[in-house]
C-alpha positions as CSV (number, residue, x, y, z in Angstrom):
1,M,-30.8,24.4,-8.2
2,T,-29.0,21.2,-8.8
3,H,-27.4,19.8,-6.2
4,T,-23.6,19.0,-7.0
5,P,-22.5,16.0,-5.5
6,T,-19.7,16.1,-3.1
7,I,-17.5,13.6,-2.4
8,W,-14.5,13.2,0.9
9,I,-12.0,11.2,0.0
10,N,-9.5,10.5,3.1
11,A,-6.0,8.8,2.2
12,G,-3.6,8.3,5.5
13,E,-0.9,6.9,3.6
14,T,1.3,6.3,0.1
15,S,-0.5,3.6,-1.0
16,G,-3.9,4.9,0.2
17,D,-3.5,8.2,-1.7
18,L,-2.5,5.9,-5.1
19,H,-5.7,4.1,-4.5
20,G,-7.4,7.2,-3.9
21,Q,-6.3,8.6,-7.5
22,L,-7.6,5.5,-9.1
23,L,-11.2,5.7,-7.0
24,V,-11.8,9.7,-8.0
25,Q,-10.9,8.4,-11.8
26,A,-13.9,5.7,-11.8
27,L,-16.0,8.1,-9.8
28,R,-15.6,10.9,-12.3
29,D,-16.7,8.7,-15.3
30,Q,-19.7,7.2,-13.3
31,C,-20.7,10.8,-11.9
32,P,-18.7,13.8,-14.1
33,D,-20.2,16.7,-11.9
34,A,-18.9,14.9,-8.5
35,R,-16.5,17.0,-6.7
36,F,-13.8,15.9,-4.6
37,L,-12.4,17.3,-1.3
38,G,-10.6,15.5,1.4
39,M,-7.4,14.7,2.9
40,A,-5.1,14.0,-0.1
41,G,-1.5,13.1,-1.2
42,P,0.0,13.9,-4.2
43,A,-1.6,11.6,-6.5
44,M,-5.1,12.8,-5.4
45,R,-4.4,15.9,-5.8
46,E,-3.2,15.6,-9.0
47,E,-6.4,14.0,-9.5
48,G,-8.3,17.5,-8.6
49,V,-8.8,16.3,-5.3
50,E,-8.8,19.9,-3.5
51,A,-7.0,18.8,-0.4
52,R,-8.1,20.2,2.9
53,L,-5.1,18.4,4.6
54,C,-2.4,16.9,3.2
55,T,-1.8,13.0,3.7
56,E,2.3,13.5,4.0
57,A,1.1,15.2,7.6
58,L,0.4,11.5,8.7
59,S,3.3,9.2,7.4
60,V,3.9,7.1,10.4
61,M,3.4,3.6,11.2
62,G,3.9,1.5,14.0
63,F,2.6,1.5,17.6
64,T,5.5,3.5,19.0
65,E,5.8,6.1,16.2
66,V,2.3,6.6,16.2
67,L,2.3,7.5,19.8
68,A,5.1,10.0,19.3
69,Q,2.8,11.6,16.6
70,L,-0.3,11.8,18.9
71,P,-0.3,15.4,19.8
72,R,0.3,16.2,15.8
73,I,-2.9,13.4,15.0
74,M,-5.1,15.1,17.3
75,G,-4.4,18.3,15.7
76,L,-5.4,16.7,12.2
77,L,-8.6,15.3,13.6
78,R,-9.9,18.6,15.0
79,T,-8.9,20.1,11.9
80,L,-10.7,17.7,9.8
81,E,-13.7,17.7,11.8
82,S,-14.2,21.2,11.5
83,Q,-13.6,20.8,7.7
84,L,-16.5,18.1,7.6
85,A,-18.8,20.2,9.3
86,T,-18.4,23.2,7.0
87,S,-18.1,21.7,3.7
88,R,-21.0,19.0,4.8
89,P,-19.9,16.0,2.2
90,D,-22.7,13.4,0.7
91,V,-20.0,10.6,1.5
92,V,-17.3,10.4,3.4
93,V,-14.6,7.7,1.9
94,V,-11.6,6.2,4.1
95,I,-9.0,4.4,2.6
96,D,-7.2,1.6,4.8
97,A,-5.3,3.0,7.8
98,P,-7.3,2.2,10.5
99,D,-5.6,3.9,13.4
100,F,-6.8,7.0,12.1
101,H,-9.7,6.5,10.4
102,F,-11.8,5.0,13.0
103,R,-11.6,8.3,14.4
104,V,-12.7,9.9,11.1
105,A,-15.4,7.1,10.9
106,R,-16.8,8.2,14.4
107,I,-16.9,12.0,13.4
108,A,-18.6,11.7,10.2
109,Q,-21.4,9.3,11.7
110,R,-21.7,12.0,14.3
111,L,-21.9,14.5,11.7
112,G,-24.8,12.5,10.1
113,I,-22.7,11.8,7.1
114,P,-22.3,8.4,5.3
115,V,-19.0,6.3,5.6
116,V,-17.6,4.0,2.8
117,Y,-14.8,2.3,4.0
118,Y,-12.5,1.5,0.8
119,I,-9.9,-1.2,1.9
120,S,-11.0,-2.7,4.8
121,P,-8.1,-2.6,7.6
122,K,-6.4,-6.2,8.3
123,L,-8.3,-6.8,11.4
124,W,-8.0,-10.5,10.7
125,A,-4.2,-10.1,11.4
126,W,-4.6,-8.5,14.9
127,R,-7.4,-6.8,17.0
128,E,-10.3,-9.0,15.5
129,G,-12.6,-7.0,18.6
130,R,-12.6,-3.8,16.2
131,V,-15.3,-5.8,14.0
132,E,-18.0,-4.1,16.2
133,F,-17.0,-0.8,15.8
134,L,-16.9,-1.3,12.1
135,Q,-20.7,-2.9,12.8
136,R,-22.0,0.4,14.5
137,H,-19.8,3.2,12.2
138,V,-19.5,2.1,8.9
139,D,-22.4,1.9,6.3
140,R,-20.4,0.0,3.3
141,L,-17.5,-2.1,4.0
142,I,-15.4,-2.6,0.8
143,S,-12.7,-5.4,0.6
144,I,-9.8,-6.1,-2.0
145,L,-8.7,-9.3,-0.8
146,P,-10.4,-12.5,-1.2
147,F,-9.6,-14.4,2.3
148,E,-11.4,-11.0,4.0
149,V,-15.0,-12.0,2.9
150,E,-14.6,-15.7,5.1
151,F,-12.9,-13.4,7.9
152,Y,-15.7,-10.9,8.6
153,A,-18.4,-13.4,7.5
154,R,-17.0,-15.3,11.1
155,H,-18.5,-12.0,13.1
156,G,-21.6,-11.9,11.4
157,M,-20.6,-8.9,9.0
158,S,-21.1,-8.6,5.6
159,I,-18.6,-7.1,3.0
160,D,-18.1,-6.0,-0.4
161,Y,-15.4,-7.7,-2.1
162,V,-14.5,-6.0,-5.3
163,G,-11.1,-7.6,-6.1
164,H,-8.2,-5.7,-6.1
165,P,-7.5,-2.3,-7.9
166,L,-3.9,-3.0,-8.7
167,L,-4.7,-5.3,-11.7
168,D,-6.2,-2.7,-14.0
169,S,-3.1,-0.6,-13.0
170,I,-0.5,-3.2,-13.7
171,K,-1.6,-5.8,-16.0
172,T,-1.6,-3.6,-18.9
173,P,0.0,-4.8,-22.4
174,R,2.3,-1.5,-22.1
175,I,3.7,-2.6,-18.9
176,M,3.8,-6.3,-19.2
177,N,5.4,-5.9,-22.5
178,V,8.7,-3.8,-21.1
179,R,12.0,-5.5,-22.0
180,R,13.5,-7.4,-18.8
181,H,17.1,-6.1,-18.1
182,D,18.6,-9.8,-16.8
183,N,21.5,-7.4,-15.0
184,R,19.1,-5.3,-13.4
185,I,18.0,-5.3,-9.5
186,G,15.5,-3.1,-7.8
187,I,15.9,-1.6,-4.6
188,L,12.7,-0.3,-3.0
189,P,13.0,0.5,0.6
190,G,9.5,2.4,1.4
191,S,8.5,6.0,1.4
192,R,8.6,6.8,5.2
193,K,11.9,8.2,6.8
194,R,12.0,5.6,9.6
195,E,12.1,2.6,6.7
196,I,14.8,4.0,4.3
197,T,17.3,4.7,7.2
198,S,16.4,1.1,8.7
199,L,16.6,-1.0,5.4
200,L,18.4,1.0,2.5
201,P,22.2,0.5,4.8
202,I,21.2,-3.1,4.5
203,F,20.3,-3.1,0.8
204,S,23.1,-1.1,0.0
205,R,25.5,-3.9,1.4
206,A,23.4,-6.9,0.1
207,A,23.7,-4.9,-3.0
208,A,27.8,-4.9,-2.9
209,L,27.7,-8.7,-2.0
210,L,25.6,-9.2,-5.3
211,A,28.1,-7.4,-7.3
212,A,30.9,-8.9,-6.1
213,R,29.5,-12.0,-7.5
214,Y,27.9,-10.5,-10.5
215,P,30.1,-7.6,-11.6
216,D,27.4,-6.6,-14.5
217,L,24.7,-5.9,-12.3
218,E,23.3,-2.8,-12.0
219,F,20.8,-1.3,-9.1
220,V,18.1,1.1,-9.4
221,L,15.4,2.7,-6.8
222,P,12.7,4.4,-8.0
223,V,12.2,7.7,-5.7
224,A,8.7,8.3,-4.8
225,P,7.2,12.0,-4.3
226,G,7.9,12.9,-0.7
227,M,11.1,10.9,-0.6
228,D,14.2,12.5,0.4
229,R,16.8,11.9,-1.7
230,E,19.7,13.4,0.3
231,L,18.6,11.1,2.7
232,I,18.5,8.1,0.7
233,N,22.1,8.7,-0.6
234,R,23.6,9.1,3.1
235,C,21.6,5.8,3.4
236,W,22.8,4.1,0.3
237,V,26.2,3.2,2.4
238,S,28.3,0.8,0.2
239,K,30.4,1.8,-2.9
240,T,28.5,0.1,-5.4
241,P,26.8,2.6,-7.4
242,V,23.0,2.9,-7.4
243,T,20.8,5.1,-9.9
244,L,17.7,7.2,-8.3
245,V,15.0,7.2,-11.0
246,K,12.0,9.1,-10.7
247,S,8.8,7.4,-10.0
248,S,6.7,8.2,-12.9
249,S,7.4,5.2,-14.8
250,R,7.9,2.8,-11.7
251,Y,5.7,0.1,-12.9
252,E,7.9,0.0,-16.0
253,L,11.3,0.2,-14.1
254,M,9.7,-2.6,-11.6
255,R,9.0,-4.8,-14.7
256,S,12.4,-4.6,-16.0
257,C,14.1,-5.8,-13.1
258,R,15.4,-9.3,-12.9
259,A,14.8,-9.4,-9.0
260,I,14.2,-7.1,-6.4
261,M,14.6,-6.1,-2.9
262,A,12.0,-4.5,-1.2
263,A,10.3,-3.3,1.9
264,S,7.0,-5.0,3.3
265,G,3.8,-3.2,1.9
266,T,1.6,-2.6,-1.0
267,V,4.5,-2.4,-3.4
268,T,5.0,-6.5,-2.8
269,L,1.8,-7.0,-4.2
270,E,2.8,-4.6,-7.0
271,T,5.9,-6.7,-7.8
272,A,4.1,-10.1,-7.5
273,L,1.6,-8.7,-10.3
274,L,4.4,-7.7,-12.3
275,E,5.9,-10.8,-12.1
276,V,9.3,-10.0,-10.6
277,P,10.9,-12.2,-7.8
278,T,11.3,-10.3,-5.0
279,A,13.1,-10.5,-1.6
280,V,10.8,-8.7,1.2
281,A,12.5,-7.1,4.4
282,Y,11.2,-5.0,7.3
283,R,12.6,-3.8,10.5
284,F,10.1,-2.4,13.0
285,S,11.4,-0.2,16.4
286,P,11.8,-3.0,19.5
287,L,9.0,-1.9,21.2
288,T,6.5,-2.4,17.7
289,Y,8.1,-5.6,17.1
290,L,7.9,-6.4,20.7
291,L,3.9,-6.2,20.8
292,G,3.6,-7.5,17.2
293,R,5.0,-10.7,18.1
294,M,2.1,-11.0,20.7
295,L,-0.6,-9.8,19.0
296,V,-0.4,-10.3,15.2
297,K,-1.8,-13.8,14.3
298,V,-0.5,-14.0,10.4
299,P,1.7,-16.7,9.5
300,F,3.1,-13.6,7.0
301,I,3.8,-10.1,6.4
302,S,3.9,-9.9,2.5
303,L,0.3,-9.6,0.6
304,P,1.4,-12.2,-2.1
305,N,2.2,-15.1,0.5
306,L,-1.1,-14.1,2.6
307,I,-2.8,-14.4,-0.6
308,L,-1.4,-17.5,-1.8
309,D,-1.2,-18.8,1.6
310,E,2.4,-20.0,1.0
311,P,6.2,-18.3,1.4
312,V,6.7,-17.6,-2.1
313,F,8.7,-14.7,-1.5
314,P,11.1,-15.1,1.1
315,E,10.6,-12.6,4.0
316,F,13.3,-11.0,6.4
317,L,12.2,-9.6,9.7
318,Q,14.3,-7.5,12.4
319,H,17.9,-9.1,12.4
320,D,16.9,-11.7,10.1
321,A,17.0,-8.7,7.8
322,N,21.0,-8.6,7.0
323,P,22.8,-8.1,3.7
324,A,24.0,-11.8,3.8
325,A,20.6,-13.3,3.9
326,L,19.4,-10.8,1.2
327,A,21.9,-11.2,-1.5
328,A,21.8,-14.9,-1.0
329,A,18.1,-14.8,-1.7
330,V,18.1,-12.6,-4.4
331,A,21.3,-14.4,-5.9
332,Q,18.8,-17.9,-6.6
333,W,16.8,-15.6,-9.3
334,I,19.9,-13.9,-11.3
335,E,20.2,-17.2,-13.8
336,E,17.1,-19.4,-15.0
337,T,16.9,-21.7,-11.8
338,P,14.1,-24.1,-10.7
339,S,13.6,-21.4,-7.8
340,R,12.9,-18.4,-10.1
341,A,10.7,-21.0,-12.0
342,R,8.7,-21.8,-9.2
343,V,8.0,-18.4,-8.2
344,L,6.9,-16.9,-11.5
345,D,4.5,-20.1,-11.9
346,R,2.9,-19.2,-8.2
347,L,2.6,-15.5,-9.2
348,G,0.9,-16.3,-12.2
349,A,-2.3,-17.6,-9.9
350,L,-2.8,-14.2,-8.5
351,P,-4.7,-12.3,-11.0
352,A,-7.6,-14.8,-11.2
353,L,-7.7,-14.8,-7.2
354,L,-8.0,-10.8,-6.9
355,G,-11.0,-10.5,-9.3
356,N,-9.3,-10.2,-12.6
357,G,-9.4,-6.6,-12.9
358,G,-12.9,-4.0,-12.8
359,A,-12.1,-3.4,-9.1
360,T,-12.2,0.1,-9.0
361,S,-15.1,0.5,-11.1
362,R,-17.0,-1.6,-8.7
363,A,-15.7,0.4,-5.8
364,A,-17.1,3.6,-7.2
365,K,-20.2,2.2,-8.0
366,I,-20.7,1.0,-4.1
367,V,-19.7,4.9,-3.0
368,L,-22.1,6.6,-5.4
369,D,-25.0,3.6,-4.4
370,T,-24.2,4.8,-0.4
371,M,-24.5,8.5,-1.2
372,R,-27.7,8.0,-3.4
373,R,-29.5,6.5,-0.7
374,T,-29.4,9.4,2.0
């Protein structure tokens, strides 16, 4: 009897779910008879992953936020261990989200299942000592950021750098040929409730300041699956109108924007690859921010700035994330200014630094190679 390969994929947040969807597509191309199980969000479920747990159950961020959810997280881990023990997949793939996935990796190893860590955890930002854990509990570590190779090499660990999967999703003629609307400003407040409640009121007031100066501007906000439209409407506190758009064509919508205000996260790399100047903002809980100031070692919070090693996108944290500052940043890009030209010029360097495409196919090959060696 022929064995059907079973691949367990675990995504702990929305961005991981999107990366998981692309990885499943590439795995299915290379191994058409594979069966996919895991902790899946809407994108992975749409791709045919059998969701034994849902990614939406783990949408938390930050020190204090995770602590508050700890009993629920421990319950998820117990359920996950039971599912892994029953289904006995050939390989477990965990995607980013280290605080949860380090525990998943330990569980899988204890059950004798090989582990591939896709999208290596950002230990270069803080908690470098966790490299030792990866050396002990992970069979293959896949990186999508170029500067991580040197970081792990300094710690005596080799990793697989595959490039960034977003290139294949974004740098397509269909998306990059979308017509720019010179009066359109994108609003991307994040998908988590806390991000929306802390950032969207600020973005809405910044929009009002911009509209007072440029009356023809329109503001658009793509609504991702799982985002609460009522919450969005409550948090848009200014009288300046905003159009909520389904996120099915979010890249085309983002590409059409003249500029964007965005929460820090993977979305800032998306806007950078779409070549849209972006003002990046984030507000943490006071304790999370205090701990972060003491522990985090990187000069920037947004991926484009980290990859390019310069502040191409302006960043606004905590009290610096205020309407006047964000409006001033966006205003400098509405007309054809030297500031706008400089941003676009630097963004043009990103694709070559990120592998020029094919990242997900390379990652899928590593997953299958790891599975077949067991």
